[in-house]
N, C-alpha and C positions, 0 to 999 in steps of 0.2 A: 554217749559221745568221747572226744578225744581233745585234752587240754593238754597245750604245751607250754610250757615255762622255762626259758632258759634265756643264757645271755650272763654276761662277767658282772651283771649289778646287781649281784646276789643279794643287799640287802633287799630291795627294792619286789625282786625275784620273794624273795619271801613272805614279805609280804603278801602279797598277791596271793600265795599262795594258804598261805594261814586266812583273808577273808576267803575263799573260798571256802576252805577245812566251814569255819564260821556257818557259810550261808550252806551250808550240806544239811540243813536242818532235816531230824526222822531218818537218814542215812545210816547207813553202817560204815564207819571209815575204815580201810585197811590199808594200814601206811607199809612199803616195803621198799628195802633197801634191795636196787636193781644191781648190783656189783655182785648178789649172792645167786643171783636166779639161770637157770638154765632153761632151755627151750621147755620141757615137763611143767617145771616150775609156774614159768611165766603162764602159761597155759592156764593154770588150774585158779591160778590166784584170780584173771578178769574170765573166768565159765563159771568157777563155784556158786549155788545161789547164796543171798540173806536170808536169815532168821526175821532182819526189818521187817515190815511192810513198803518202809518207803526206798527198798534195794541198796545199792551199794557202792561205796564212793573209792577205786582202789589208788591211791597215790603215790605212783616207784620214783624211785628220787635214784639217778646216775644210771640210770641202763644206758644209755645211746653213749656215754663218754670215754669210757673205758675201750668201745670197741666202733670206733667211727671209720676205723679203716678196713674193716671185718664186712665186707660186703655182702657175703652170704648170707652171715648173722645177721645184719643189719634188715638185713632183705626178713627175716624167716620174722625178727621180732615183729617187725612191722605189719606184718600180713598176721600175727597171730593177734596183735591190739586193733586190727584194721573191721576185725571179723566178730571181736564184740558186741558189737553194735546195741544190744539191750544193757552195756553197763557205762557207766559214768568215769572215765581214767584221768588224772591227772599226771603226765609225765612232769617231771622239775629234774633239771640240769643246770649245772654253776658254772656253766660255759655257756657260746654258741655254738647249736650245731650245725654241721653243714648243711646248704640246699640238697644235697641229695639224702639224705636222711628225711629231711624235713616233707620231703617233695614225697616219701615213699608212706608217710604218713596220713594219707588220703583223709579231707574231711574234717582232719583234728581243726581245731581252732591254736591260730598262733602265736602265741604272746612272745614279744623281744623284747630283753630287758637289758640293754646295751647303758658300759659306760657313759656318761655325754663326751662329747670330747673337749667341750672347754674346761671338764679336770684337766685335760692333760694339758694345755695350755698353760694355765695354772703350774703344774709340779716342775715342764718343762723349762719352767722363768725362778726356778726356784734357785737364785747365789745369791754370793752376800749382794749387799748393797744393795739393789733391787724392791724393797722395798714400797717405791711410790707406785713402779709401776703394779703389783702384785695385789696389793690390795683392792685395789678398784676391781679387778680380772674374781679375786676370789668374792666379793662380796655381790661382787654380778651374778655367780656360780652360785649362789648358793640361795640365791632367789629361788631358784629352781629346786632342786638340792640339796639333803640331807647333809649337812654340817660332817655330820657322823659317816657318809661314805668318803667327802673329802679327806676326813681325816685319816682314813682307815687307809685311802691311796697316799698321802702323805708320807706314812707309817712306812708303806712298802717299797717306797723311792728312796725314802734315804738310806733302808734296809742296802739297797742295792749297790744304791750309792757310795758305804761300807765297802761290800764285796766286793767292789768293781776298783774299788780304790787300793783293795789287798791285795789288787791281783786273782780274786776271786771271780768265776763266770756264774752269776747268779742262773738257778733251774729255769724252764721256762720260759724265755725268754727269746727273742729271735736277733739273727747276725745283726740285722738294722739298729734293733734296738740296741745293742750290747754297743755299738760305735756310736750311737746318741751320749747315753747313759755315761762313758766314760769321758766324754768329750766334757758332761754335764758336771761330775767327779773333780775335771782338774780343776774346780773353781774356789773347789774346798779344799784343804787338810783334814787329813783325819782328824784329830783334835776337832775342828770343829764339825766334822758328819757326827762324832760319836757324841760331843755334847747336846747336837740337837737330836740328835734321837734317845739320848736319856734324857730331857726335857719333856718330848712327845711321853716318854714312861712316867714319867713325873706326873703328868698332866691328868694321863687315863686313872693312873692311882688317888690321884686328888678326888674325879670327879666320882669316881667309888665309892667314895667313904661319902658323902650324901650331901660333904659342908664345905660342897667349893662354894668359895667367893663369887665364880667369875663362869659363865657359861665355856660350852665348847666353843663354841662360835668368837668368842672374847678370846680365850686361851691363844686361840687361831693366828687371831691376828695378832696378839702381842709376839709371837713366835716369830712371824712374817715381818712382824716392824725392827724386830732383835736382832734378824739374820745378822 
């Protein structure tokens, strides 16, 4: 049986991966970095027998992420995996795989963990003087999603805004995103952005010490209030 876990909500997908590992009591767990595999190594990983009576769980990370456009290689890997009928296989990817890849994993359980659109509504609303609108959105968001995810996305967004303010193009974002984020960056001075980023970093350091007087949720609210 193949289980595909993918999507840009890495925290949630990792949590699900760890849950499945814990639930695989009595199985031998093989954890493999898919970026270092070739056809022969993949075949060996999913065909070799286990010394454990409970069977084998093969966990392969990053197998398809780097080869999404290599259609022949994708087809070969998918064929190898789907033919391993007596093996439990978990595929984990840190981004959403395209429909063409998912379709080739015949019979696989597809678990997509996408970042909720509400998070981007909050991120897009970050600008000085917008706390009255941002706070209700943020409080509504964290009812369903972890504050840690929102915080990580907030750090990433401010980093992008700093780069664009400095006339640098961040990697991994599309042209339409560049235009939208460039417009957002104009709501800030460079000093405001770097100060905000420093406060984000300081909060992370304080929380790691275990002596923080507030929770991450409370710290984030204070940041938004003081924008």
